[in-house]
N, C-alpha and C positions, 0 to 999 in steps of 0.2 A: 489473572494473565493478564500479563502488559501487552497491549495492541497500538501499533503507531499506524497514522493514515497517511499518505499521499494523494495530491488532487491534481492529475495535469488535464488543461484542455480549458474548455472552456466555463462561463459559470453553472452552466446548468448542472458541471458535474462537482464542483466546489458545494454546491445548495445537494447533490446528490451524498457527496463525501459527510458534512453536516450531515444528516439524516440516519446515515450510518454510523456516526458516530454518535448519536444518541442513544439510537438500538443499544450500540454498545453498552453505552453508561446504562442504559435500563436492565442489562444483563451482567451488571457489575463485573465488566471488564475496566481494566486502568488503562485508560488513553496516557501515554506519552508521546512529548514531543521530539524528541533525540531518536531516531531508525537503531542507535547503536542497543537501547535500555529495552527494543522492542523485541517480543517473544512470535509475535505475530505481524507482519504491515501486509496492508492490504493499499495495493495502486490504483485508485481509479482512475483511467484514461476514455480516452477517444481513440473511436478505432475507424474514424471516419475520413480524417485529415494523414497526411502522408509525414508531415511533418512532427504533429503529435505522435504517430505510429514510431517514429526514431526516437521520439523524448521519452517515450514511455520503455523502448527495449533499452537505451542509455541506464536508464532508471531501475529498472529491472536488474542489469547489471551491476550496476552499481550495490545494490541490497544485497546481491547475491553474495558481492566480496565480502559484507557483513558479515552474510553469512558463513563463512569460509572461516573465517575468524573466532566468530563467537561460539561455534559449533566442535570444532576439534576433533571431526570424526563422527559426534553427533547427528544422526539423519535426520531424527525426529523431534530434534530439540528449537528448532526454529523453521516456521514457514512465511511465501510468501502467496500473498492471493491477490490478481489480479480480475479488476471488472472493467470491461468496456463496453464505454457507451456509445452507441450504435445508430444514437437518435442526436447529435449534437448540432 
């Protein structure tokens, strides 16, 4: 399974994302840098700062557009997982 990661917000989010990437690799998931190739996208974001919330919403909507184009009616072919860090 191909998984992509998007890290938004502070440097703590980047560290958390790197930890998630490590866990994904340990579980034999293929890490991709291009969201268009991903079957799963994890968006790690901050839910604490208003501008970060706005950035997260825009990113989620952008990734949902990829889903529409890629799935063509198959609702089970792709997922977006959102992780909010409330301790930034």
